[in-house]
Biopython code that builds the backbone (N, CA, C, O; Angstrom):
import numpy as np
from Bio.PDB.StructureBuilder import StructureBuilder

atoms = [
    (1, "MET", "N", (4.533, 88.533, -87.071)),
    (1, "MET", "CA", (4.882, 87.218, -86.591)),
    (1, "MET", "C", (4.400, 87.066, -85.145)),
    (1, "MET", "O", (4.331, 88.039, -84.393)),
    (2, "VAL", "N", (4.078, 85.864, -84.785)),
    (2, "VAL", "CA", (3.582, 85.581, -83.453)),
    (2, "VAL", "C", (4.753, 85.208, -82.559)),
    (2, "VAL", "O", (5.558, 84.336, -82.885)),
    (3, "ASP", "N", (4.827, 85.885, -81.431)),
    (3, "ASP", "CA", (5.932, 85.571, -80.524)),
    (3, "ASP", "C", (5.487, 84.573, -79.458)),
    (3, "ASP", "O", (4.299, 84.265, -79.353)),
    (4, "ILE", "N", (6.410, 84.080, -78.686)),
    (4, "ILE", "CA", (6.162, 83.045, -77.700)),
    (4, "ILE", "C", (5.248, 83.549, -76.581)),
    (4, "ILE", "O", (4.450, 82.775, -76.053)),
    (5, "GLN", "N", (5.343, 84.790, -76.218)),
    (5, "GLN", "CA", (4.515, 85.339, -75.146)),
    (5, "GLN", "C", (3.038, 85.307, -75.555)),
    (5, "GLN", "O", (2.186, 84.958, -74.738)),
    (6, "THR", "N", (2.733, 85.654, -76.764)),
    (6, "THR", "CA", (1.349, 85.631, -77.263)),
    (6, "THR", "C", (0.815, 84.206, -77.288)),
    (6, "THR", "O", (-0.327, 83.968, -76.897)),
    (7, "VAL", "N", (1.611, 83.275, -77.734)),
    (7, "VAL", "CA", (1.196, 81.879, -77.785)),
    (7, "VAL", "C", (0.920, 81.364, -76.369)),
    (7, "VAL", "O", (-0.065, 80.661, -76.146)),
    (8, "SER", "N", (1.778, 81.711, -75.425)),
    (8, "SER", "CA", (1.570, 81.245, -74.061)),
    (8, "SER", "C", (0.299, 81.865, -73.444)),
    (8, "SER", "O", (-0.392, 81.200, -72.672)),
    (9, "ILE", "N", (-0.006, 83.103, -73.770)),
    (9, "ILE", "CA", (-1.246, 83.745, -73.288)),
    (9, "ILE", "C", (-2.465, 83.038, -73.868)),
    (9, "ILE", "O", (-3.440, 82.789, -73.160)),
    (10, "VAL", "N", (-2.408, 82.716, -75.160)),
    (10, "VAL", "CA", (-3.524, 82.015, -75.809)),
    (10, "VAL", "C", (-3.706, 80.630, -75.187)),
    (10, "VAL", "O", (-4.830, 80.205, -74.922)),
    (11, "ILE", "N", (-2.605, 79.939, -74.959)),
    (11, "ILE", "CA", (-2.695, 78.591, -74.353)),
    (11, "ILE", "C", (-3.243, 78.688, -72.933)),
    (11, "ILE", "O", (-4.083, 77.876, -72.545)),
    (12, "ALA", "N", (-2.786, 79.661, -72.155)),
    (12, "ALA", "CA", (-3.269, 79.821, -70.790)),
    (12, "ALA", "C", (-4.760, 80.168, -70.783)),
    (12, "ALA", "O", (-5.515, 79.644, -69.965)),
    (13, "SER", "N", (-5.177, 81.036, -71.680)),
    (13, "SER", "CA", (-6.598, 81.400, -71.753)),
    (13, "SER", "C", (-7.459, 80.206, -72.148)),
    (13, "SER", "O", (-8.527, 79.979, -71.579)),
    (14, "ALA", "N", (-6.979, 79.444, -73.133)),
    (14, "ALA", "CA", (-7.716, 78.249, -73.563)),
    (14, "ALA", "C", (-7.790, 77.231, -72.436)),
    (14, "ALA", "O", (-8.800, 76.544, -72.288)),
    (15, "SER", "N", (-6.743, 77.126, -71.648)),
    (15, "SER", "CA", (-6.729, 76.202, -70.509)),
    (15, "SER", "C", (-7.759, 76.621, -69.467)),
    (15, "SER", "O", (-8.458, 75.770, -68.917)),
    (16, "VAL", "N", (-7.863, 77.913, -69.188)),
    (16, "VAL", "CA", (-8.848, 78.399, -68.228)),
    (16, "VAL", "C", (-10.261, 78.121, -68.724)),
    (16, "VAL", "O", (-11.111, 77.666, -67.959)),
    (17, "VAL", "N", (-10.512, 78.393, -69.997)),
    (17, "VAL", "CA", (-11.846, 78.135, -70.568)),
    (17, "VAL", "C", (-12.157, 76.643, -70.511)),
    (17, "VAL", "O", (-13.267, 76.256, -70.145)),
    (18, "ALA", "N", (-11.194, 75.808, -70.866)),
    (18, "ALA", "CA", (-11.410, 74.355, -70.814)),
    (18, "ALA", "C", (-11.681, 73.906, -69.375)),
    (18, "ALA", "O", (-12.530, 73.044, -69.145)),
    (19, "GLY", "N", (-10.973, 74.478, -68.422)),
    (19, "GLY", "CA", (-11.186, 74.138, -67.025)),
    (19, "GLY", "C", (-12.575, 74.527, -66.545)),
    (19, "GLY", "O", (-13.217, 73.768, -65.819)),
    (20, "VAL", "N", (-13.041, 75.698, -66.942)),
    (20, "VAL", "CA", (-14.388, 76.153, -66.562)),
    (20, "VAL", "C", (-15.447, 75.255, -67.176)),
    (20, "VAL", "O", (-16.413, 74.892, -66.505)),
    (21, "VAL", "N", (-15.283, 74.892, -68.430)),
    (21, "VAL", "CA", (-16.249, 74.003, -69.092)),
    (21, "VAL", "C", (-16.264, 72.639, -68.404)),
    (21, "VAL", "O", (-17.331, 72.089, -68.132)),
    (22, "TYR", "N", (-15.093, 72.103, -68.127)),
    (22, "TYR", "CA", (-15.000, 70.808, -67.450)),
    (22, "TYR", "C", (-15.655, 70.867, -66.065)),
    (22, "TYR", "O", (-16.398, 69.958, -65.695)),
    (23, "TYR", "N", (-15.388, 71.913, -65.310)),
    (23, "TYR", "CA", (-15.953, 72.066, -63.974)),
    (23, "TYR", "C", (-17.476, 72.170, -64.046)),
    (23, "TYR", "O", (-18.175, 71.582, -63.221)),
    (24, "THR", "N", (-17.992, 72.906, -65.016)),
    (24, "THR", "CA", (-19.437, 73.040, -65.186)),
    (24, "THR", "C", (-20.061, 71.682, -65.500)),
    (24, "THR", "O", (-21.103, 71.335, -64.943)),
    (25, "LEU", "N", (-19.443, 70.928, -66.370)),
    (25, "LEU", "CA", (-19.966, 69.600, -66.694)),
    (25, "LEU", "C", (-19.913, 68.674, -65.467)),
    (25, "LEU", "O", (-20.829, 67.882, -65.243)),
    (26, "GLN", "N", (-18.851, 68.778, -64.690)),
    (26, "GLN", "CA", (-18.744, 67.963, -63.479)),
    (26, "GLN", "C", (-19.824, 68.335, -62.459)),
    (26, "GLN", "O", (-20.392, 67.458, -61.810)),
    (27, "LEU", "N", (-20.105, 69.620, -62.320)),
    (27, "LEU", "CA", (-21.182, 70.041, -61.402)),
    (27, "LEU", "C", (-22.527, 69.479, -61.824)),
    (27, "LEU", "O", (-23.300, 69.013, -60.987)),
    (28, "ARG", "N", (-22.807, 69.522, -63.107)),
    (28, "ARG", "CA", (-24.071, 68.982, -63.608)),
    (28, "ARG", "C", (-24.150, 67.482, -63.355)),
    (28, "ARG", "O", (-25.189, 66.962, -62.947)),
    (29, "HIS", "N", (-23.041, 66.796, -63.604)),
    (29, "HIS", "CA", (-23.008, 65.349, -63.376)),
    (29, "HIS", "C", (-23.183, 65.018, -61.893)),
    (29, "HIS", "O", (-23.934, 64.105, -61.551)),
    (30, "GLN", "N", (-22.508, 65.739, -61.021)),
    (30, "GLN", "CA", (-22.624, 65.502, -59.591)),
    (30, "GLN", "C", (-24.041, 65.763, -59.094)),
    (30, "GLN", "O", (-24.540, 65.042, -58.230)),
    (31, "ASN", "N", (-24.685, 66.782, -59.630)),
    (31, "ASN", "CA", (-26.072, 67.070, -59.263)),
    (31, "ASN", "C", (-26.980, 65.900, -59.648)),
    (31, "ASN", "O", (-27.854, 65.502, -58.877)),
    (32, "ARG", "N", (-26.768, 65.365, -60.823)),
    (32, "ARG", "CA", (-27.564, 64.214, -61.285)),
    (32, "ARG", "C", (-27.307, 62.987, -60.406)),
    (32, "ARG", "O", (-28.236, 62.254, -60.068)),
    (33, "VAL", "N", (-26.046, 62.770, -60.041)),
    (33, "VAL", "CA", (-25.710, 61.642, -59.173)),
    (33, "VAL", "C", (-26.363, 61.804, -57.807)),
    (33, "VAL", "O", (-26.875, 60.833, -57.251)),
    (34, "ARG", "N", (-26.351, 63.013, -57.260)),
    (34, "ARG", "CA", (-26.984, 63.249, -55.954)),
    (34, "ARG", "C", (-28.490, 63.026, -56.008)),
    (34, "ARG", "O", (-29.071, 62.454, -55.086)),
    (35, "GLN", "N", (-29.123, 63.478, -57.091)),
    (35, "GLN", "CA", (-30.569, 63.276, -57.231)),
    (35, "GLN", "C", (-30.886, 61.778, -57.326)),
    (35, "GLN", "O", (-31.836, 61.296, -56.708)),
    (36, "THR", "N", (-30.091, 61.059, -58.096)),
    (36, "THR", "CA", (-30.301, 59.620, -58.230)),
    (36, "THR", "C", (-30.108, 58.922, -56.900)),
    (36, "THR", "O", (-30.880, 58.034, -56.538)),
    (37, "ASP", "N", (-29.076, 59.324, -56.170)),
    (37, "ASP", "CA", (-28.821, 58.734, -54.854)),
    (37, "ASP", "C", (-29.976, 59.003, -53.901)),
    (37, "ASP", "O", (-30.386, 58.112, -53.157)),
    (38, "LEU", "N", (-30.498, 60.210, -53.915)),
    (38, "LEU", "CA", (-31.622, 60.562, -53.053)),
    (38, "LEU", "C", (-32.841, 59.703, -53.380)),
    (38, "LEU", "O", (-33.478, 59.169, -52.473)),
    (39, "VAL", "N", (-33.170, 59.565, -54.656)),
    (39, "VAL", "CA", (-34.337, 58.793, -55.045)),
    (39, "VAL", "C", (-34.141, 57.326, -54.691)),
    (39, "VAL", "O", (-35.089, 56.663, -54.271)),
    (40, "MET", "N", (-32.936, 56.813, -54.853)),
    (40, "MET", "CA", (-32.695, 55.419, -54.506)),
    (40, "MET", "C", (-32.787, 55.186, -52.994)),
    (40, "MET", "O", (-33.237, 54.129, -52.553)),
    (41, "ARG", "N", (-32.362, 56.173, -52.206)),
    (41, "ARG", "CA", (-32.538, 56.037, -50.752)),
    (41, "ARG", "C", (-34.019, 56.087, -50.375)),
    (41, "ARG", "O", (-34.455, 55.369, -49.475)),
    (42, "LEU", "N", (-34.789, 56.931, -51.062)),
    (42, "LEU", "CA", (-36.237, 56.945, -50.839)),
    (42, "LEU", "C", (-36.847, 55.597, -51.207)),
    (42, "LEU", "O", (-37.702, 55.071, -50.494)),
    (43, "TYR", "N", (-36.401, 55.057, -52.314)),
    (43, "TYR", "CA", (-36.913, 53.767, -52.779)),
    (43, "TYR", "C", (-36.515, 52.655, -51.814)),
    (43, "TYR", "O", (-37.300, 51.740, -51.565)),
    (44, "ASP", "N", (-35.304, 52.727, -51.271)),
    (44, "ASP", "CA", (-34.851, 51.743, -50.300)),
    (44, "ASP", "C", (-35.744, 51.767, -49.071)),
    (44, "ASP", "O", (-36.119, 50.713, -48.558)),
    (45, "ARG", "N", (-36.085, 52.945, -48.596)),
    (45, "ARG", "CA", (-36.983, 53.066, -47.447)),
    (45, "ARG", "C", (-38.373, 52.550, -47.804)),
    (45, "ARG", "O", (-39.018, 51.875, -47.002)),
    (46, "PHE", "N", (-38.821, 52.869, -48.998)),
    (46, "PHE", "CA", (-40.139, 52.444, -49.449)),
    (46, "PHE", "C", (-40.255, 50.926, -49.521)),
    (46, "PHE", "O", (-41.310, 50.371, -49.214)),
    (47, "THR", "N", (-39.196, 50.261, -49.918)),
    (47, "THR", "CA", (-39.238, 48.798, -50.061)),
    (47, "THR", "C", (-38.865, 48.062, -48.782)),
    (47, "THR", "O", (-38.824, 46.831, -48.774)),
    (48, "SER", "N", (-38.592, 48.786, -47.703)),
    (48, "SER", "CA", (-38.256, 48.121, -46.445)),
    (48, "SER", "C", (-39.478, 47.388, -45.900)),
    (48, "SER", "O", (-40.614, 47.773, -46.176)),
    (49, "SER", "N", (-39.244, 46.342, -45.136)),
    (49, "SER", "CA", (-40.360, 45.558, -44.601)),
    (49, "SER", "C", (-41.199, 46.371, -43.618)),
    (49, "SER", "O", (-42.411, 46.175, -43.527)),
    (50, "GLU", "N", (-40.559, 47.284, -42.878)),
    (50, "GLU", "CA", (-41.311, 48.104, -41.919)),
    (50, "GLU", "C", (-42.310, 49.001, -42.642)),
    (50, "GLU", "O", (-43.470, 49.106, -42.242)),
    (51, "PHE", "N", (-41.843, 49.649, -43.718)),
    (51, "PHE", "CA", (-42.743, 50.534, -44.448)),
    (51, "PHE", "C", (-43.825, 49.728, -45.155)),
    (51, "PHE", "O", (-44.982, 50.148, -45.186)),
    (52, "GLN", "N", (-43.474, 48.593, -45.716)),
    (52, "GLN", "CA", (-44.465, 47.770, -46.403)),
    (52, "GLN", "C", (-45.528, 47.250, -45.442)),
    (52, "GLN", "O", (-46.696, 47.137, -45.812)),
    (53, "ASP", "N", (-45.130, 46.933, -44.211)),
    (53, "ASP", "CA", (-46.128, 46.538, -43.197)),
    (53, "ASP", "C", (-47.068, 47.704, -42.887)),
    (53, "ASP", "O", (-48.283, 47.525, -42.798)),
    (54, "ALA", "N", (-46.504, 48.882, -42.725)),
    (54, "ALA", "CA", (-47.341, 50.059, -42.443)),
    (54, "ALA", "C", (-48.252, 50.349, -43.623)),
    (54, "ALA", "O", (-49.431, 50.649, -43.431)),
    (55, "TRP", "N", (-47.736, 50.266, -44.830)),
    (55, "TRP", "CA", (-48.522, 50.513, -46.033)),
    (55, "TRP", "C", (-49.662, 49.498, -46.147)),
    (55, "TRP", "O", (-50.771, 49.862, -46.538)),
    (56, "TYR", "N", (-49.407, 48.249, -45.814)),
    (56, "TYR", "CA", (-50.445, 47.215, -45.851)),
    (56, "TYR", "C", (-51.554, 47.520, -44.832)),
    (56, "TYR", "O", (-52.741, 47.398, -45.136)),
    (57, "LYS", "N", (-51.145, 47.919, -43.615)),
    (57, "LYS", "CA", (-52.133, 48.260, -42.592)),
    (57, "LYS", "C", (-53.011, 49.425, -43.026)),
    (57, "LYS", "O", (-54.219, 49.423, -42.788)),
    (58, "VAL", "N", (-52.408, 50.406, -43.653)),
    (58, "VAL", "CA", (-53.168, 51.574, -44.104)),
    (58, "VAL", "C", (-54.137, 51.201, -45.227)),
    (58, "VAL", "O", (-55.285, 51.644, -45.238)),
    (59, "ARG", "N", (-53.671, 50.393, -46.157)),
    (59, "ARG", "CA", (-54.504, 50.034, -47.310)),
    (59, "ARG", "C", (-55.643, 49.083, -46.969)),
    (59, "ARG", "O", (-56.709, 49.155, -47.580)),
    (60, "THR", "N", (-55.436, 48.193, -46.002)),
    (60, "THR", "CA", (-56.423, 47.134, -45.782)),
    (60, "THR", "C", (-57.338, 47.377, -44.593)),
    (60, "THR", "O", (-58.140, 46.507, -44.253)),
    (61, "ASN", "N", (-57.243, 48.507, -43.968)),
    (61, "ASN", "CA", (-58.054, 48.753, -42.776)),
    (61, "ASN", "C", (-59.437, 49.260, -43.134)),
    (61, "ASN", "O", (-59.634, 49.927, -44.149)),
    (62, "ASP", "N", (-60.401, 48.924, -42.266)),
    (62, "ASP", "CA", (-61.768, 49.399, -42.422)),
    (62, "ASP", "C", (-61.917, 50.650, -41.544)),
    (62, "ASP", "O", (-62.068, 50.555, -40.326)),
    (63, "TYR", "N", (-61.870, 51.802, -42.178)),
    (63, "TYR", "CA", (-61.869, 53.054, -41.426)),
    (63, "TYR", "C", (-63.249, 53.488, -40.957)),
    (63, "TYR", "O", (-63.362, 54.439, -40.184)),
    (64, "GLU", "N", (-64.297, 52.813, -41.407)),
    (64, "GLU", "CA", (-65.653, 53.182, -40.992)),
    (64, "GLU", "C", (-65.898, 52.868, -39.528)),
    (64, "GLU", "O", (-66.867, 53.357, -38.947)),
    (65, "LYS", "N", (-65.032, 52.054, -38.917)),
    (65, "LYS", "CA", (-65.188, 51.698, -37.499)),
    (65, "LYS", "C", (-64.861, 52.867, -36.580)),
    (65, "LYS", "O", (-65.297, 52.892, -35.429)),
    (66, "TYR", "N", (-64.109, 53.819, -37.072)),
    (66, "TYR", "CA", (-63.607, 54.900, -36.236)),
    (66, "TYR", "C", (-64.276, 56.224, -36.617)),
    (66, "TYR", "O", (-64.442, 56.530, -37.798)),
    (67, "SER", "N", (-64.654, 56.994, -35.608)),
    (67, "SER", "CA", (-65.279, 58.280, -35.901)),
    (67, "SER", "C", (-64.248, 59.290, -36.399)),
    (67, "SER", "O", (-64.577, 60.166, -37.199)),
    (68, "ASN", "N", (-62.997, 59.174, -35.931)),
    (68, "ASN", "CA", (-61.919, 59.985, -36.473)),
    (68, "ASN", "C", (-60.611, 59.219, -36.311)),
    (68, "ASN", "O", (-60.577, 58.158, -35.686)),
    (69, "ILE", "N", (-59.572, 59.745, -36.860)),
    (69, "ILE", "CA", (-58.289, 59.024, -36.878)),
    (69, "ILE", "C", (-57.725, 58.803, -35.480)),
    (69, "ILE", "O", (-56.958, 57.864, -35.268)),
    (70, "PHE", "N", (-58.085, 59.638, -34.539)),
    (70, "PHE", "CA", (-57.535, 59.518, -33.180)),
    (70, "PHE", "C", (-58.200, 58.410, -32.379)),
    (70, "PHE", "O", (-57.724, 58.060, -31.298)),
    (71, "ASP", "N", (-59.299, 57.848, -32.892)),
    (71, "ASP", "CA", (-59.964, 56.740, -32.215)),
    (71, "ASP", "C", (-59.392, 55.380, -32.611)),
    (71, "ASP", "O", (-59.716, 54.374, -31.980)),
    (72, "CYS", "N", (-58.579, 55.331, -33.605)),
    (72, "CYS", "CA", (-58.036, 54.052, -34.057)),
    (72, "CYS", "C", (-56.910, 53.599, -33.126)),
    (72, "CYS", "O", (-56.343, 54.417, -32.402)),
    (73, "PRO", "N", (-56.584, 52.311, -33.139)),
    (73, "PRO", "CA", (-55.509, 51.805, -32.276)),
    (73, "PRO", "C", (-54.171, 52.493, -32.580)),
    (73, "PRO", "O", (-53.934, 52.981, -33.686)),
    (74, "LYS", "N", (-53.323, 52.513, -31.576)),
    (74, "LYS", "CA", (-52.030, 53.196, -31.709)),
    (74, "LYS", "C", (-51.203, 52.633, -32.864)),
    (74, "LYS", "O", (-50.542, 53.382, -33.583)),
    (75, "GLU", "N", (-51.244, 51.332, -33.034)),
    (75, "GLU", "CA", (-50.473, 50.692, -34.112)),
    (75, "GLU", "C", (-50.921, 51.184, -35.483)),
    (75, "GLU", "O", (-50.084, 51.465, -36.341)),
    (76, "LEU", "N", (-52.234, 51.291, -35.701)),
    (76, "LEU", "CA", (-52.761, 51.792, -36.973)),
    (76, "LEU", "C", (-52.452, 53.261, -37.141)),
    (76, "LEU", "O", (-52.071, 53.700, -38.226)),
    (77, "PHE", "N", (-52.616, 54.026, -36.070)),
    (77, "PHE", "CA", (-52.311, 55.459, -36.134)),
    (77, "PHE", "C", (-50.851, 55.684, -36.517)),
    (77, "PHE", "O", (-50.539, 56.562, -37.320)),
    (78, "SER", "N", (-49.967, 54.886, -35.937)),
    (78, "SER", "CA", (-48.537, 54.984, -36.253)),
    (78, "SER", "C", (-48.279, 54.641, -37.710)),
    (78, "SER", "O", (-47.483, 55.308, -38.370)),
    (79, "ALA", "N", (-48.940, 53.611, -38.220)),
    (79, "ALA", "CA", (-48.775, 53.218, -39.624)),
    (79, "ALA", "C", (-49.274, 54.326, -40.560)),
    (79, "ALA", "O", (-48.621, 54.645, -41.553)),
    (80, "ILE", "N", (-50.417, 54.900, -40.240)),
    (80, "ILE", "CA", (-50.967, 55.989, -41.059)),
    (80, "ILE", "C", (-50.005, 57.175, -41.064)),
    (80, "ILE", "O", (-49.737, 57.774, -42.106)),
    (81, "ASN", "N", (-49.502, 57.494, -39.902)),
    (81, "ASN", "CA", (-48.558, 58.603, -39.781)),
    (81, "ASN", "C", (-47.299, 58.353, -40.599)),
    (81, "ASN", "O", (-46.825, 59.243, -41.305)),
    (82, "GLU", "N", (-46.761, 57.146, -40.504)),
    (82, "GLU", "CA", (-45.541, 56.816, -41.240)),
    (82, "GLU", "C", (-45.743, 56.948, -42.748)),
    (82, "GLU", "O", (-44.915, 57.537, -43.443)),
    (83, "VAL", "N", (-46.825, 56.408, -43.238)),
    (83, "VAL", "CA", (-47.084, 56.443, -44.682)),
    (83, "VAL", "C", (-47.343, 57.875, -45.152)),
    (83, "VAL", "O", (-46.801, 58.303, -46.171)),
    (84, "CYS", "N", (-48.152, 58.599, -44.427)),
    (84, "CYS", "CA", (-48.480, 59.978, -44.820)),
    (84, "CYS", "C", (-47.235, 60.885, -44.786)),
    (84, "CYS", "O", (-47.014, 61.676, -45.703)),
    (85, "LEU", "N", (-46.447, 60.767, -43.749)),
    (85, "LEU", "CA", (-45.246, 61.604, -43.655)),
    (85, "LEU", "C", (-44.226, 61.243, -44.735)),
    (85, "LEU", "O", (-43.525, 62.120, -45.242)),
    (86, "TYR", "N", (-44.139, 59.973, -45.086)),
    (86, "TYR", "CA", (-43.227, 59.557, -46.151)),
    (86, "TYR", "C", (-43.633, 60.198, -47.488)),
    (86, "TYR", "O", (-42.812, 60.807, -48.174)),
    (87, "PHE", "N", (-44.902, 60.048, -47.837)),
    (87, "PHE", "CA", (-45.355, 60.611, -49.115)),
    (87, "PHE", "C", (-45.349, 62.136, -49.100)),
    (87, "PHE", "O", (-45.148, 62.765, -50.138)),
    (88, "GLU", "N", (-45.567, 62.733, -47.931)),
    (88, "GLU", "CA", (-45.451, 64.183, -47.837)),
    (88, "GLU", "C", (-44.006, 64.626, -48.113)),
    (88, "GLU", "O", (-43.774, 65.616, -48.807)),
    (89, "GLY", "N", (-43.045, 63.884, -47.562)),
    (89, "GLY", "CA", (-41.642, 64.192, -47.815)),
    (89, "GLY", "C", (-41.277, 64.075, -49.279)),
    (89, "GLY", "O", (-40.562, 64.925, -49.810)),
    (90, "VAL", "N", (-41.756, 63.038, -49.936)),
    (90, "VAL", "CA", (-41.507, 62.891, -51.372)),
    (90, "VAL", "C", (-42.140, 64.047, -52.132)),
    (90, "VAL", "O", (-41.541, 64.585, -53.063)),
    (91, "GLY", "N", (-43.337, 64.424, -51.741)),
    (91, "GLY", "CA", (-44.017, 65.550, -52.395)),
    (91, "GLY", "C", (-43.276, 66.858, -52.232)),
    (91, "GLY", "O", (-43.200, 67.650, -53.171)),
    (92, "ILE", "N", (-42.725, 67.095, -51.042)),
    (92, "ILE", "CA", (-41.960, 68.331, -50.809)),
    (92, "ILE", "C", (-40.700, 68.349, -51.670)),
    (92, "ILE", "O", (-40.348, 69.382, -52.240)),
    (93, "LEU", "N", (-40.025, 67.214, -51.765)),
    (93, "LEU", "CA", (-38.829, 67.137, -52.609)),
    (93, "LEU", "C", (-39.169, 67.426, -54.072)),
    (93, "LEU", "O", (-38.396, 68.069, -54.782)),
    (94, "LEU", "N", (-40.317, 66.950, -54.507)),
    (94, "LEU", "CA", (-40.740, 67.222, -55.884)),
    (94, "LEU", "C", (-41.142, 68.680, -56.067)),
    (94, "LEU", "O", (-40.773, 69.314, -57.055)),
    (95, "TRP", "N", (-41.892, 69.202, -55.119)),
    (95, "TRP", "CA", (-42.366, 70.578, -55.211)),
    (95, "TRP", "C", (-41.208, 71.563, -55.229)),
    (95, "TRP", "O", (-41.247, 72.553, -55.959)),
    (96, "ARG", "N", (-40.192, 71.302, -54.443)),
    (96, "ARG", "CA", (-39.013, 72.178, -54.404)),
    (96, "ARG", "C", (-38.017, 71.866, -55.512)),
    (96, "ARG", "O", (-36.967, 72.501, -55.611)),
    (97, "ARG", "N", (-38.349, 70.894, -56.337)),
    (97, "ARG", "CA", (-37.505, 70.476, -57.465)),
    (97, "ARG", "C", (-36.118, 70.023, -57.032)),
    (97, "ARG", "O", (-35.125, 70.251, -57.723)),
    (98, "ILE", "N", (-36.074, 69.379, -55.878)),
    (98, "ILE", "CA", (-34.821, 68.829, -55.379)),
    (98, "ILE", "C", (-34.542, 67.491, -56.042)),
    (98, "ILE", "O", (-33.386, 67.092, -56.186)),
    (99, "THR", "N", (-35.587, 66.808, -56.439)),
    (99, "THR", "CA", (-35.424, 65.528, -57.105)),
    (99, "THR", "C", (-36.188, 65.529, -58.424)),
    (99, "THR", "O", (-37.053, 66.375, -58.651)),
    (100, "ASP", "N", (-35.866, 64.590, -59.272)),
    (100, "ASP", "CA", (-36.421, 64.519, -60.614)),
    (100, "ASP", "C", (-37.803, 63.848, -60.579)),
    (100, "ASP", "O", (-37.939, 62.717, -60.114)),
    (101, "ALA", "N", (-38.803, 64.546, -61.066)),
    (101, "ALA", "CA", (-40.181, 64.038, -61.032)),
    (101, "ALA", "C", (-40.344, 62.787, -61.885)),
    (101, "ALA", "O", (-41.097, 61.883, -61.523)),
    (102, "ARG", "N", (-39.646, 62.727, -63.012)),
    (102, "ARG", "CA", (-39.781, 61.540, -63.874)),
    (102, "ARG", "C", (-39.247, 60.282, -63.201)),
    (102, "ARG", "O", (-39.829, 59.204, -63.328)),
    (103, "MET", "N", (-38.131, 60.428, -62.483)),
    (103, "MET", "CA", (-37.562, 59.285, -61.805)),
    (103, "MET", "C", (-38.485, 58.798, -60.682)),
    (103, "MET", "O", (-38.682, 57.596, -60.507)),
    (104, "VAL", "N", (-39.047, 59.744, -59.927)),
    (104, "VAL", "CA", (-39.973, 59.382, -58.863)),
    (104, "VAL", "C", (-41.218, 58.732, -59.453)),
    (104, "VAL", "O", (-41.728, 57.755, -58.904)),
    (105, "GLU", "N", (-41.706, 59.264, -60.555)),
    (105, "GLU", "CA", (-42.884, 58.670, -61.188)),
    (105, "GLU", "C", (-42.596, 57.250, -61.687)),
    (105, "GLU", "O", (-43.440, 56.362, -61.563)),
    (106, "ASP", "N", (-41.414, 57.041, -62.247)),
    (106, "ASP", "CA", (-41.065, 55.711, -62.729)),
    (106, "ASP", "C", (-41.002, 54.697, -61.583)),
    (106, "ASP", "O", (-41.435, 53.555, -61.738)),
    (107, "LEU", "N", (-40.467, 55.114, -60.443)),
    (107, "LEU", "CA", (-40.323, 54.179, -59.328)),
    (107, "LEU", "C", (-41.585, 54.033, -58.489)),
    (107, "LEU", "O", (-41.914, 52.926, -58.063)),
    (108, "PHE", "N", (-42.294, 55.122, -58.244)),
    (108, "PHE", "CA", (-43.426, 55.101, -57.313)),
    (108, "PHE", "C", (-44.771, 55.341, -57.960)),
    (108, "PHE", "O", (-45.785, 55.359, -57.263)),
    (109, "GLY", "N", (-44.817, 55.527, -59.271)),
    (109, "GLY", "CA", (-46.011, 55.990, -59.954)),
    (109, "GLY", "C", (-47.314, 55.335, -59.540)),
    (109, "GLY", "O", (-48.239, 56.022, -59.105)),
    (110, "GLY", "N", (-47.406, 54.027, -59.667)),
    (110, "GLY", "CA", (-48.647, 53.324, -59.344)),
    (110, "GLY", "C", (-48.994, 53.425, -57.869)),
    (110, "GLY", "O", (-50.166, 53.554, -57.513)),
    (111, "THR", "N", (-47.996, 53.369, -57.017)),
    (111, "THR", "CA", (-48.241, 53.420, -55.578)),
    (111, "THR", "C", (-48.749, 54.789, -55.163)),
    (111, "THR", "O", (-49.651, 54.889, -54.331)),
    (112, "ILE", "N", (-48.190, 55.828, -55.725)),
    (112, "ILE", "CA", (-48.619, 57.189, -55.370)),
    (112, "ILE", "C", (-50.056, 57.412, -55.827)),
    (112, "ILE", "O", (-50.833, 58.061, -55.127)),
    (113, "VAL", "N", (-50.414, 56.885, -56.985)),
    (113, "VAL", "CA", (-51.786, 57.020, -57.459)),
    (113, "VAL", "C", (-52.737, 56.286, -56.510)),
    (113, "VAL", "O", (-53.816, 56.792, -56.201)),
    (114, "ARG", "N", (-52.342, 55.097, -56.047)),
    (114, "ARG", "CA", (-53.178, 54.342, -55.099)),
    (114, "ARG", "C", (-53.271, 55.041, -53.754)),
    (114, "ARG", "O", (-54.291, 54.961, -53.070)),
    (115, "ALA", "N", (-52.190, 55.730, -53.380)),
    (115, "ALA", "CA", (-52.190, 56.414, -52.074)),
    (115, "ALA", "C", (-53.197, 57.548, -52.095)),
    (115, "ALA", "O", (-53.356, 58.251, -51.097)),
]
sb = StructureBuilder()
sb.init_structure("model")
sb.init_model(0)
sb.init_chain("A")
sb.init_seg("    ")
for serial, (resi, resn, name, xyz) in enumerate(atoms, 1):
    if name == "N":
        sb.init_residue(resn, " ", resi, " ")
    sb.init_atom(name, np.array(xyz, "f"), 0.0, 1.0, " ", f" {name:<3s}", serial, name[0])
structure = sb.get_structure()
C-alpha cells in the first residue's frame, strides 16, 4: 500500500520537474522577446529621419568627384560613417547570433542588398 509520505514525495518531485520545465520555457520566451525588441529598436533607428537623410546622401552622391573618402565634405563623410557603422553593427549582431537573421532579413532585406 502507498503511504502518505510516498505520495507527498512524488508530488514534490513532480512539482520540481514542472517548475524546471516552466522556467525553461519562460527563458526561451524571454530570449525571443529580447531579440524581437532589439530588432525593433534597430528598425526604429533605421526609419528615423536622421538616418534616412544620411542614407539618401550616401546613395545619391557622385563619388567620382573625390580621390578618396577623406576629400569629401564633412557632412557627406558623417553620413557615410553613420550608415556604414549602422550596418556594421547589424552585421556583428547577426554574426554573433545575438539576433535572428530571418527577422533582420524580413525587415532590412532589400536595403541591405542595395547597401
